[in-house]
C-alpha angles and dihedrals in degrees: 000000000000119000119214124197128213121208110211094176097108090051119121090215141271112339107205106141106131091194095065128078117255128209134180121208132181125204116209133173146119121307113275096015094121104260095137095046088057094053096045088050091054100044117089097233092058103030094134097077145292120343117276122260090255091063110117112216114219126203090258129014125193119208121189118200137167114214134177118223119175091349091305121118114224128185112218127199108195125189122205116200126206110241089212090076091050124192095343090081096070089055091051090054101038092111089072125084113235125202094196137008118209110205105196134193133176113245088216093059103041090146093060091053092047088061098045102034093091091056095043090053092050090049096046094051089044099051105017098049113203096341112148112255126220115196110212125196105204129197094036089167087070093056120108123210131014137281135061119276127175111201099210123115117247096241090053092047090054092052089054098044103051136064137157120248130208092277091059091250120136109234123197111230098193111232107221123216120205132175117209145164125219090192094058096024092232112160092347094129091039090064095065098029094060089047091054093051089051094053092046092053090050089052094054091047088052093048094051089048090054092049091052090047092051091049093051090050091053092049096051097068091049091050092048092051092050089051092052092047093052092051 
């Protein structure tokens, strides 16, 4: 039996307010791409920059954060995975429901991601269901040249963007692409803020769908009673 440790040190404390929205994110990607630096930059206790050389990375680390998006407080539970364990980690955590998956790659090692992206997409869809995916280019400060380029093959992007809802329709859950730098801080907050906005929009859509479904269910008995009375 394997044992997995969780480091709660970056946590902002217990988050138990039932009146706030809660979301669970998972961050995956190849070893050494910069996932942990991103999270240590984003969390309050280490907002001065990447973790020190003395920081010991465990196999899983859990970060808790309360953020405000469009005047709405949201509690985030962000899981950081160690690239050393590779794709097996998603299988181990497949029992958990994820609101968003962040697929990360290092912009200084694009060739590594080009070789592994097919497997990452397969594992995400296998173990994370229809969770929206955000492709994150890390270490933007190492990039040369201008422009935005998402190194994901079109057929893989299509697999990450679409899913089928209860009505049988195919919805396009736009896979966002963001480049950021934990070293300079550029776009670090945007990575998570845009994910929160996407999840909130999905939840509003789901609530509206549920209201329509309940309304139709209430109308069905009345229609049936009128039909029987007419007969």
